[in-house]
N, C-alpha and C positions, 0 to 999 in steps of 0.2 A: 468122630474119629478118635482113636486111642493110640498112644505109643506105650506098649506094655499095658500096665494098669492105669496109665494116666490119661484121663479124658481131656480133649482139646475143645475150645469153644467153636472153632471153625477150621477149615482146611486151607487157610491162607497164611503162609509163613514168610517171615523176613529172613533173608539169607545171611549167614555169618560172613562178614566182610572185614578183613583186618584193617584196623585204623578207622573204621566207620561205625560198626555196630557195637559200640560200648553200651553200658547199661542205660545212660540217658537216651541214646538213639533207639534202643530196643523199646524203651518205655514210650517214646514218642510214637513209634509205629504201632504199638499195642493200643495206644489211645485212639488211633485212627482205624482200628479194626483188625490188626494182625493177630492171629490166634495162637501163634507159636514163634519163639525166638531162640536162637542158639548163640552162645557167646562167641566172640572173636576167638580164633584158634590160639591154643596155649601149647607151647613147646613141651614135649615129654622130658626134656633135659631138666634134671633136678637142680642143677647149678643156676638155671634161669628162673626157677619157680619162685624165688624170693625177691626178684627185681621189682622196681617200682612199676614198670610197664606191666609185668605179669599180675601184680596186685590189682592194678586198675582193671585189667581184662577179666580178672576173676571176681570182681565186685558184683554181687547180685542183691545188694541191700534194698529191701522193700519191693523187690521184683516178684510178681506172682508166679507160682509154679505152673508146670514143672520146670525146675532149673536145669537147663541143658548146657553142657560144657563140651566144646569141641577140642580134641587133642590132636597133635600132629607129631610124627616122628617115624623112624625107620627101624627101631629095635624093638622086638616083641616084649622083652622083659621091661624095658624102660616105658613102653606104652602101657603095659599092665600096671606098673607102679604109678604112672601118671593118673590112670583111671582111679586107682585106690586113693591116691592123694586128693583128687578132686571130689570124690565121694565123701571123704572125711570133712571136706570144706562145705558140703551141702549139695553137691551135684545129684540130681535125681535121674538124669539121662546122660549118657556119654556118647558123643558123636565122634567117629573116626574120620579124619580128613584125608581123603585120597583124591581130592579135586583141585587143590591149589596149584596153579601153573607157574608160580613165581620161581625164578631161577635160583634164588638163595635157598628155597625150600627143596626144589627138585634136585639140586646138585648134591644134596645129602640123602637122596633117595626117599625123601618124604613127599607128602602131597600126592599129586597125580603121577609122579615118577614111580610110585608103587604099582601102577597098572602095567608097568613093563616087567615086573617080577611077581607074577601071580603066586608062586609058592611063598615068597616073603610076605606078600599082602595077606595071604590066608593065615600064616602063622601069627601075624599081628592081630588079625581079627579074632582068632581062637584065644590068644593070650588075654586080650581085653575082655572078651566075653567071660572067660574063666574068672577074671578078677572081679567082674561085676555081678555075676550070678549069685554069690553068697549074700550080697546086699540087696538083692531084688531090683537091681538097677538095669533097665534095658539099654542095649547098645544099638546105635544107628550108624549108618554109613553114608558119606557124601562122596560121590565120584564123578568123573567125566565119562564121555562116551568111549574114550580110549586115549592112547598116547598120540596117535596120528590117524589119518584117514584110512590107512591100510591095516590098522590094528584097533578096531572098535570092539573091544572085548568086554564091554560093560555087562552084557547079558550073562556071559559065562562066569565072570567074577561075582556078579550079583547072586547067581544061583548058589555058588560056593559059600558066599557070605550068609545067605539065608540058612543053609544047611548047618553052618557053624553057630547059628543062634542070633544073628542080627535081626532086629525087629522092625526096621524101616530102612529103605534105601532111597536116597535122593540122587538124581542124575542130571548133571548139567549137559545140555545137548551140544557141547563142543568138545573137541579133542584138546589135549594139552598143547599140541603144536599150534593150534589156532590162538591160544590165549583168550583174548576177548575180541579178536578180529572176526570179520565175516559174520555169517548168520548162524544161529543155533539151528540144529535139526532135531526132529522129534521122532523119527522112525526108530532110532536106537532106544529112546525112552519107552516107546510102545512095545518094543521087543522085550525090554526088561520087565515091564508090567505083565506081559503075557506069560513070562517065565516064572513069576513069583506069586506066592500067596500073601506075603507080608505087604503092608502099604508101600506104594511107590510114589515119589514126589517128583514132579517135573520142574525143571529150572532152566532158565536161559531165555533172554529177550522177551520176557513177558512184561510189556510196558503199557498196556491199555486193557480195558475190560473186554472188548471184542477178541483181542488176541488171547486173553486168558481163557475165554470160553472155547475158542478154537483149539487151543492146546489141550484142554481137558478132553474134548471130543476126539481129537486125533490120537492121543496117547492112552486114553482110558485111565489116566493117573488118578490117584486117590486125593492128591493135594497139589498145590502150586507153591513154589518158593520164588519170591520176588527179590531181586538184588538191586542193581543200579537204578532202576526206575524209581525205587522208593527213596533214593537219596534226595531227589528234588521234589518228590510228591509222596510223602508218607501217607497221605490220604488215599493213595491208590488202592489200598486194601478195602476201604469203605466203598470205593467206586466199583471194584470188581464184585464184591459181595452183593451190592444192589443190582448190578447188571445180571449176575447169575440167577438172582431170585426173581427179577421182574422182566428182564429183557430190555430195560430202559437205561439210558445213560443218566447218571446222577449229575445234578448241577455242580459246578465248581464250588469249593467251600467258601464261606463268608470270609472276606478279607480280615475282619477283626478276629474271627475264630483262629485263622492262621497266625495272626499277630500274637494272640494269647498263647497258643501252643508253642510257637518258636521262642517266645520270651521265657516261658516256663522251662523249655528244653535248655536254653542257655544258662539259666540259673542252676539247673541240675548238672550241666556240663562243667561249669566253673567249680562246682562243689566237688566233683570227682577228680578233675585234673589239676586243680589249683589255678590261680590267675595267669601266671606266665605261660604255662603250657595250654591252658584252657582257651585263652584268647586267640592264640595262634591256630590251634586245631579247630576252633569254632568257625574260623574264616571259611573253610571249605563247606561246612554245613550251610552257612549263610549264603555263600556263593551259589550253591546248588539250588537253594530255594528261590533266589531272586533272578537267576540268570535269564529267564525268559519273560520277566515282568517289565513293565514300563520303567525305564531308567535303571534297570537292574545291572547292566554292565558298568555304568558309571558308579553305582553304589558299591559293587564288588571292588572296584579300584580304590574307593575310599577306605574300605575295610583294612587294606594292607598298611595303612598309615596309622591305624589305631592300635595302641599297645596296652590299654587297660580295660578291665572288664566293665566298669561302670560306663565308660564312654561308648564301648561297643554295644552294650545293652541299650543305651539311650538312642544310639544311631539306628538300630534295628527297629525300636519302638517308633521312632519318628518316621522312618521310611514307610512302614505299614500304615501308620496313622494318616499320612499324606495320601497314600494310595487308596485308602478307604474313603476318602472324600470324593473320589471320582469313580471308584469301582466298589460297589457293595460286595460283589463276589470277585474272586480272582479272575482276571481276564482269561479268555480261552488260551490254552497253552500253545506256544510255538516251540515246544521242546524238541530239540534236535534228535533225541533218542527215541522219539515216538514211532511205533510201528504203523505203517499205512493201513488203512482199512482193507485195501485189496490184498495185503499180506495175510490178514486174518481170514479173508474170504478164500484165499488160495488153500490155506490149511484145512478149512472147513470142507472143501470139496475135493481134497486130495484122497 
């Protein structure tokens, strides 16, 4: 698969998630088989482009290409300038955010709110494409199915985006009104795929290998984007790739392999965020990883009392070292976000 002239190693993507998919987490997911990763969204506002948070979000040091940066905003000229600014910083792909459901984004008519104003959405797309074309940088678009159940306009907006020069479209199978509640639906994604010639990526509730295969078959999508499921199981990309290739479920990862990967991730995380911020923001990553493991809930509670990086790192090392004494591989997941097998079967036969 390609985005513009950029070849990708596979068609399994980690979704951009604000406050989650910083460079260390993107690298962690890549190490477990993700073939493509997009930065956390960056505001188009120039007055925010030099903040410490923006600098961390824009950090791609040592990351393999193509470097993809997601921008969010509601003004065509500002979005075009944001695209040029990030290209100057090394962006090789620019992704337009029209999918974020957060109130603080939508109340300024950014993110998924743009799906309510198609003329403005199209002006933004055209402005960003015009800014990127001279640099040979492809533009992609991430959107939702629509604003609400009565206005699922993703197919129409996706066609207009393709005509304006967008080279890949990702669709999350929920409306903005849903947020992350309820279930994602895939008929809208299938309709977008049927309407476009450029690659289409399916996103939403893909949390196990059978579900991944069912969504691909149902939608005809060219790729899959995984979000929340990767927070607790970044090795899900490896599991899906194996299942798609062989039809067999991959064994859980070795406990000591997860220990090594998480400890390396923490080291990278502290390096990017600094100790004070890094220790606090690492708590959620640790919590996601251990929440369904033996003693995981008690360990998560301990994390909240640790305020220095060295102690946090040693605690994580010790937890997984102890777990490895009784479990060579991670125990079968009891993850609460898992899709039931009958859900995947329902999609397959629909």
